[in-house]
Backbone as numpy.savetxt, mean C-alpha at the origin, in Angstrom:
# Nx Ny Nz CAx CAy CAz Cx Cy Cz
9.06 -2.43 -19.39 10.23 -2.28 -18.56 10.74 -0.84 -18.58
10.70 -0.21 -19.73 11.16 1.17 -19.85 10.35 2.09 -18.94
9.05 1.82 -18.83 8.18 2.62 -17.96 8.67 2.58 -16.53
9.10 1.39 -16.06 9.58 1.27 -14.70 10.87 2.06 -14.49
11.75 2.07 -15.48 12.99 2.84 -15.36 12.68 4.34 -15.32
11.72 4.77 -16.12 11.31 6.17 -16.10 10.74 6.53 -14.73
9.94 5.62 -14.17 9.35 5.87 -12.85 10.44 6.02 -11.79
11.45 5.16 -11.84 12.55 5.26 -10.89 13.29 6.58 -11.06
13.54 6.98 -12.28 14.23 8.25 -12.54 13.40 9.42 -12.02
12.11 9.37 -12.23 11.22 10.43 -11.76 11.27 10.53 -10.24
11.18 9.38 -9.57 11.16 9.37 -8.12 12.49 9.80 -7.52
13.57 9.68 -8.28 14.88 10.05 -7.77 15.12 11.55 -7.84
14.24 12.29 -8.50 14.42 13.73 -8.63 13.42 14.49 -7.79
13.81 15.69 -7.41 12.90 16.53 -6.62 11.76 17.05 -7.46
11.93 17.03 -8.79 10.92 17.58 -9.68 9.75 16.64 -9.91
9.84 15.44 -9.44 8.78 14.46 -9.65 7.49 14.94 -8.97
6.39 14.85 -9.68 5.12 15.30 -9.11 4.61 14.26 -8.12
3.61 14.65 -7.36 3.04 13.70 -6.40 2.05 12.76 -7.07
1.86 12.90 -8.37 0.98 12.02 -9.11 1.64 10.66 -9.30
0.86 9.60 -9.12 1.41 8.27 -9.31 1.69 8.00 -10.78
2.75 7.27 -11.03 3.15 6.94 -12.40 2.35 5.73 -12.88
2.32 5.48 -14.18 1.68 4.26 -14.68 2.29 3.00 -14.07
3.59 2.99 -13.87 4.24 1.82 -13.27 3.75 1.60 -11.84
3.65 2.68 -11.07 3.16 2.57 -9.69 1.71 2.08 -9.68
0.90 2.60 -10.58 -0.49 2.15 -10.66 -0.59 0.67 -11.00
0.24 0.21 -11.91 0.24 -1.22 -12.27 0.57 -2.07 -11.06
1.61 -1.68 -10.34 2.03 -2.44 -9.17 0.96 -2.41 -8.09
0.39 -1.23 -7.81 -0.65 -1.15 -6.76 -1.88 -1.97 -7.13
-2.24 -1.99 -8.39 -3.36 -2.81 -8.82 -3.08 -4.29 -8.52
-1.87 -4.73 -8.80 -1.49 -6.12 -8.52 -1.47 -6.39 -7.01
-0.97 -5.44 -6.24 -0.94 -5.60 -4.77 -2.36 -5.75 -4.24
-3.27 -4.92 -4.72 -4.66 -4.98 -4.26 -5.36 -6.25 -4.73
-5.05 -6.69 -5.94 -5.64 -7.94 -6.45 -5.14 -9.14 -5.65
-3.93 -9.06 -5.10 -3.35 -10.19 -4.39 -4.12 -10.55 -3.12
-4.92 -9.64 -2.61 -5.71 -9.96 -1.41 -7.18 -10.22 -1.74
-7.51 -10.27 -3.01 -8.91 -10.45 -3.44 -9.40 -11.86 -3.15
-10.67 -11.93 -2.77 -11.35 -13.21 -2.59 -11.83 -13.69 -3.96
-12.12 -14.94 -4.06 -12.65 -15.50 -5.30 -14.18 -15.45 -5.33
-14.79 -14.93 -4.25 -16.25 -14.96 -4.14 -16.91 -13.63 -4.53
-16.17 -12.75 -5.22 -16.76 -11.49 -5.65 -16.72 -10.39 -4.62
-16.08 -10.65 -3.49 -15.95 -9.61 -2.48 -14.83 -8.65 -2.85
-14.79 -7.49 -2.22 -13.78 -6.49 -2.53 -13.36 -5.74 -1.28
-12.20 -5.14 -1.32 -11.76 -4.24 -0.27 -11.96 -2.81 -0.74
-12.22 -1.92 0.20 -12.38 -0.51 -0.10 -11.04 0.16 0.18
-10.53 0.89 -0.81 -9.18 1.45 -0.72 -9.24 2.96 -0.47
-8.44 3.41 0.51 -8.31 4.84 0.78 -7.80 5.53 -0.49
-8.30 6.69 -0.83 -7.94 7.34 -2.09 -6.57 8.03 -2.09
-5.87 8.00 -0.97 -4.52 8.58 -0.89 -3.57 7.54 -0.33
-2.31 7.63 -0.74 -1.31 6.70 -0.23 -1.01 7.01 1.23
-0.49 5.99 1.92 -0.18 6.14 3.34 0.75 5.02 3.79
1.41 5.27 4.88 2.04 4.20 5.66 1.47 4.38 7.05
0.40 3.69 7.33 -0.27 3.79 8.61 0.58 3.07 9.65
0.55 3.53 10.87 1.32 2.89 11.92 2.48 3.76 12.37
2.77 4.81 11.60 3.75 5.80 12.02 2.98 7.00 12.55
3.32 7.44 13.74 2.64 8.61 14.29 2.93 9.84 13.42
4.19 9.93 12.93 4.58 11.07 12.12 5.61 10.62 11.08
5.20 10.39 9.84 6.14 9.93 8.81 7.29 10.89 8.54
7.19 12.14 8.98 8.27 13.11 8.78 9.24 13.13 9.97
8.95 12.36 11.03 9.82 12.29 12.21 10.96 11.31 11.93
12.14 11.83 11.69 13.27 10.99 11.28 13.65 9.96 12.34
13.53 10.30 13.62 13.86 9.33 14.68 12.89 8.15 14.67
11.62 8.45 14.54 10.62 7.38 14.50 10.81 6.50 13.26
11.04 7.13 12.12 11.24 6.39 10.87 12.47 5.51 10.99
13.57 6.00 11.54 14.80 5.21 11.68 14.57 4.00 12.59
13.81 4.19 13.65 13.52 3.08 14.56 12.71 1.99 13.83
11.71 2.41 13.09 10.89 1.45 12.34 11.74 0.75 11.28
12.58 1.50 10.58 13.42 0.91 9.53 14.36 -0.16 10.08
14.92 0.07 11.27 15.81 -0.93 11.88 15.07 -2.26 12.09
13.85 -2.16 12.62 13.07 -3.38 12.83 12.71 -4.08 11.53
12.34 -3.30 10.53 11.98 -3.87 9.23 13.19 -4.54 8.59
14.35 -3.88 8.64 15.58 -4.44 8.05 15.91 -5.79 8.67
15.75 -5.89 9.97 16.05 -7.15 10.67 15.11 -8.27 10.20
13.84 -7.95 10.07 12.84 -8.95 9.70 12.87 -9.34 8.22
13.31 -8.42 7.36 13.16 -8.64 5.93 14.47 -8.89 5.19
15.52 -9.21 5.90 16.79 -9.47 5.24 16.66 -10.65 4.28
17.19 -10.48 3.08 17.22 -11.57 2.12 18.65 -11.73 1.60
18.99 -12.94 1.25 20.35 -13.22 0.79 20.69 -12.42 -0.47
21.90 -11.96 -0.53 22.48 -11.32 -1.70 21.74 -10.05 -2.15
21.01 -9.41 -1.24 20.35 -8.16 -1.61 20.17 -7.30 -0.37
20.56 -6.05 -0.46 20.40 -5.09 0.63 19.13 -4.28 0.36
18.07 -4.52 1.14 16.83 -3.77 0.91 16.86 -2.38 1.52
17.96 -2.04 2.20 18.08 -0.74 2.83 17.75 0.44 1.92
18.36 0.51 0.72 18.04 1.63 -0.16 16.56 1.67 -0.59
15.95 0.51 -0.79 14.53 0.48 -1.14 13.69 0.97 0.04
14.06 0.55 1.23 13.33 0.96 2.43 13.46 2.46 2.66
14.67 2.99 2.46 14.86 4.44 2.56 13.94 5.17 1.59
13.88 4.69 0.35 13.02 5.30 -0.67 11.55 5.23 -0.27
11.14 4.06 0.26 9.74 3.87 0.64 9.31 4.96 1.62
10.12 5.19 2.65 9.75 6.20 3.63 9.89 7.61 3.07
10.86 7.83 2.21 11.05 9.16 1.64 9.88 9.57 0.74
9.48 8.69 -0.16 8.42 9.06 -1.11 7.02 9.02 -0.49
6.94 8.51 0.74 5.64 8.44 1.42 5.55 9.36 2.63
6.44 10.36 2.71 6.35 11.34 3.80 5.02 12.06 3.77
4.56 12.33 2.55 3.27 12.99 2.37 2.39 12.08 1.51
1.08 12.10 1.73 0.19 11.28 0.90 0.14 11.77 -0.54
-0.08 10.84 -1.44 -0.30 11.14 -2.86 -1.67 10.60 -3.24
-2.36 11.31 -4.10 -3.67 10.85 -4.55 -3.51 9.64 -5.46
-4.31 8.61 -5.20 -4.31 7.46 -6.10 -4.96 7.86 -7.42
-4.59 7.19 -8.48 -5.20 7.44 -9.78 -5.63 6.14 -10.44
-5.85 5.13 -9.62 -6.35 3.84 -10.11 -7.85 3.92 -10.35
-8.34 3.13 -11.27 -9.77 2.96 -11.44 -10.24 1.86 -10.49
-11.42 1.98 -9.95 -12.01 0.91 -9.15 -12.24 -0.30 -10.03
-11.92 -1.47 -9.51 -12.13 -2.72 -10.24 -12.67 -3.77 -9.28
-13.97 -3.67 -8.93 -14.53 -4.61 -7.96 -14.38 -6.07 -8.40
-14.42 -6.30 -9.71 -14.25 -7.68 -10.21 -12.84 -8.20 -9.95
-11.89 -7.31 -9.69 -10.52 -7.71 -9.36 -10.26 -7.58 -7.86
-11.28 -7.17 -7.10 -11.18 -7.20 -5.65 -10.96 -5.88 -4.95
-11.12 -4.74 -5.65 -10.94 -3.47 -4.95 -11.77 -2.35 -5.55
-12.19 -1.44 -4.65 -12.94 -0.24 -5.02 -12.24 0.93 -4.33
-11.89 1.95 -5.09 -11.24 3.13 -4.52 -12.33 4.09 -4.02
-12.22 4.53 -2.79 -13.24 5.36 -2.14 -13.03 6.85 -2.45
-13.03 7.20 -3.74 -12.79 8.58 -4.15 -13.85 9.55 -3.63
-15.10 9.11 -3.59 -16.17 10.01 -3.14 -16.40 9.94 -1.62
-15.57 9.16 -0.92 -15.63 8.99 0.53 -16.97 8.43 1.03
-17.66 7.73 0.16 -18.90 7.07 0.54 -18.67 6.11 1.71
-17.64 5.30 1.60 -17.39 4.29 2.64 -16.83 4.90 3.91
-16.01 5.91 3.79 -15.48 6.59 4.98 -16.59 7.26 5.78
-17.67 7.64 5.11 -18.76 8.35 5.79 -19.40 7.49 6.89
-19.27 6.17 6.82 -19.82 5.29 7.85 -19.14 5.49 9.21
-17.96 6.11 9.20 -17.18 6.23 10.42 -17.20 7.64 11.01
-18.08 8.48 10.47 -18.31 9.77 11.09 -19.18 9.54 12.33
-19.13 10.45 13.25 -19.88 10.32 14.50 -21.36 10.06 14.23
-21.87 8.96 14.81 -23.28 8.62 14.69 -23.69 8.02 13.35
-22.74 7.67 12.48 -23.08 7.18 11.14 -23.19 5.65 11.04
-22.95 4.93 12.13 -23.19 3.49 12.12 -21.97 2.61 12.14
-20.81 3.13 11.80 -19.57 2.36 11.89 -19.58 1.07 11.07
-18.83 0.10 11.57 -18.65 -1.17 10.84 -19.96 -1.92 10.63
-20.84 -1.91 11.62 -22.11 -2.65 11.48 -22.90 -2.17 10.26
-23.07 -0.86 10.14 -23.80 -0.31 9.01 -23.01 -0.48 7.70
-21.70 -0.31 7.78 -20.82 -0.51 6.63 -21.09 -1.87 5.99
-21.06 -2.93 6.81 -21.27 -4.29 6.27 -22.72 -4.57 5.90
-23.66 -4.02 6.65 -25.08 -4.23 6.33 -25.41 -3.67 4.96
-24.90 -2.48 4.64 -25.21 -1.82 3.37 -24.25 -2.19 2.23
-23.15 -2.83 2.57 -22.13 -3.22 1.58 -21.65 -4.64 1.88
-22.51 -5.63 1.72 -22.18 -6.99 2.15 -21.00 -7.63 1.41
-20.65 -7.12 0.25 -19.51 -7.70 -0.49 -18.18 -7.07 -0.10
-18.23 -5.97 0.66 -16.99 -5.34 1.12 -16.40 -6.17 2.25
-15.08 -6.30 2.28 -14.46 -7.04 3.39 -13.44 -6.22 4.15
-13.59 -4.90 4.13 -12.73 -4.05 4.93 -12.25 -2.83 4.16
-11.37 -2.08 4.83 -10.79 -0.86 4.25 -9.28 -1.05 4.20
-8.68 -0.73 3.05 -7.26 -0.95 2.83 -6.56 0.36 2.49
-5.35 0.50 3.00 -4.49 1.61 2.64 -3.20 1.06 2.05
-2.66 1.75 1.06 -1.40 1.34 0.43 -0.48 2.56 0.30
0.80 2.28 0.23 1.78 3.34 0.02 2.12 3.43 -1.46
2.88 4.47 -1.81 3.52 4.46 -3.13 4.52 3.32 -3.07
4.60 2.52 -4.10 5.57 1.42 -4.09 6.95 1.89 -4.54
7.96 1.15 -4.12 9.31 1.34 -4.62 9.58 0.17 -5.55
9.94 0.48 -6.78 10.13 -0.54 -7.81 11.61 -0.59 -8.18
12.23 -1.75 -7.96 13.61 -1.98 -8.38 13.56 -2.87 -9.61
13.49 -2.23 -10.76 13.33 -2.97 -12.02 14.53 -3.84 -12.32
15.71 -3.36 -11.98 16.94 -4.11 -12.26 16.94 -5.47 -11.58
16.48 -5.51 -10.32 16.47 -6.76 -9.56 15.10 -7.43 -9.52
14.10 -6.81 -10.16 12.77 -7.39 -10.19 12.09 -7.44 -8.84
12.25 -6.36 -8.05 11.67 -6.32 -6.70 10.78 -5.11 -6.52
9.79 -5.26 -5.65 8.88 -4.17 -5.29 8.74 -4.19 -3.77
8.78 -3.00 -3.17 8.56 -2.85 -1.74 7.39 -1.89 -1.55
6.42 -2.28 -0.71 5.20 -1.49 -0.56 4.59 -1.74 0.82
3.85 -0.77 1.31 3.05 -0.94 2.52 1.61 -1.24 2.12
0.98 -2.19 2.83 -0.46 -2.46 2.67 -1.04 -2.78 4.04
-2.10 -2.09 4.40 -2.77 -2.35 5.67 -4.27 -2.44 5.46
-4.90 -3.37 6.15 -6.35 -3.55 6.01 -7.00 -3.65 7.38
-8.10 -2.94 7.55 -8.91 -2.98 8.76 -10.27 -3.54 8.37
-10.75 -4.55 9.12 -12.05 -5.13 8.78 -13.07 -5.03 9.92
-12.67 -4.51 11.04 -13.56 -4.18 12.16 -12.73 -3.39 13.15
-13.34 -2.92 14.24 -12.60 -2.08 15.17 -11.33 -2.74 15.66
-11.39 -4.01 15.96 -10.21 -4.71 16.48 -9.81 -5.86 15.57
-9.84 -5.65 14.28 -9.46 -6.69 13.32 -8.75 -6.04 12.14
-7.44 -5.89 12.28 -6.70 -5.30 11.18 -5.21 -5.43 11.41
-4.44 -5.19 10.35 -2.99 -5.23 10.43 -2.40 -4.50 9.23
-1.19 -4.00 9.42 -0.48 -3.33 8.33 0.91 -3.92 8.17
1.34 -4.10 6.93 2.61 -4.77 6.63 3.43 -3.99 5.61
4.73 -4.09 5.72 5.62 -3.72 4.62 5.95 -5.05 3.95
5.75 -5.08 2.63 5.86 -6.34 1.89 6.88 -6.19 0.77
7.73 -7.20 0.63 8.69 -7.28 -0.46 8.20 -8.35 -1.43
8.05 -7.93 -2.68 7.59 -8.84 -3.73 8.68 -9.02 -4.78
8.66 -10.17 -5.41 9.39 -10.35 -6.67 8.42 -9.94 -7.76
8.88 -9.16 -8.71 8.04 -8.71 -9.82 8.62 -9.27 -11.11
7.88 -10.21 -11.70 8.38 -10.88 -12.90 7.22 -11.21 -13.81
7.39 -10.93 -15.09 6.38 -11.25 -16.10 5.00 -10.66 -15.76
5.00 -9.44 -15.20 3.74 -8.78 -14.88 3.01 -9.35 -13.69
3.70 -10.16 -12.86 3.07 -10.77 -11.69 3.92 -10.51 -10.45
3.24 -10.46 -9.31 3.92 -10.29 -8.03 3.93 -11.60 -7.27
5.08 -11.90 -6.65 5.19 -13.06 -5.77 5.75 -12.55 -4.44
5.00 -12.75 -3.36 5.44 -12.26 -2.06 6.67 -13.03 -1.60
7.72 -12.26 -1.22 8.94 -12.87 -0.71 9.03 -12.78 0.80
8.77 -11.59 1.34 8.85 -11.36 2.79 7.89 -10.26 3.17
7.46 -10.28 4.43 6.67 -9.16 4.94 6.90 -9.04 6.43
6.73 -7.82 6.90 6.85 -7.58 8.33 5.70 -6.68 8.78
5.17 -6.98 9.95 4.02 -6.27 10.47 4.42 -4.96 11.11
3.72 -3.89 10.78 3.93 -2.58 11.42 2.94 -2.34 12.55
1.73 -2.87 12.41 0.71 -2.66 13.43 -0.33 -3.78 13.36
-1.05 -3.93 14.45 -2.16 -4.91 14.52 -3.19 -4.34 15.47
-4.46 -4.64 15.19 -5.54 -4.21 16.11 -6.48 -5.37 16.35
């Protein structure tokens, strides 16, 4: 619990580095595991954080418009997620390098060497070759830095997954975080293909 409070304090200061904290890594690992199949398949994770679906995360007008829609969809009784949502967009204006280890047995592989991204370079085969050469992969996932409210046991994070040219979606998700586990409370879609 102390680690989470330190992470919040770090994120509240301008001096905080762009390196993910141990608390953020723990939460992101759980977020990625939450979409894992039981059949040994895995998702390939972009090596940097993101909130895909915003043309420009630094455009305050665009961010405010998106936040209004998210606030409407994700309202929960007796809790104002507004401050968490503000933090989510603030700390994700620029990408941060992930520092998670790949754990295919838990359902995710981080694409640090860009092996999987290379399938999408011009003439490299795209999704067909991606799946032919990696049959246990079930798509590509991007995640944001999470916002952790340790006091209320809540986590807010973006997660988006693409599994073919026209098969994907991205969500902002609110989780309850208790006893080292995440329970999804609400989510709202940012994009779909």
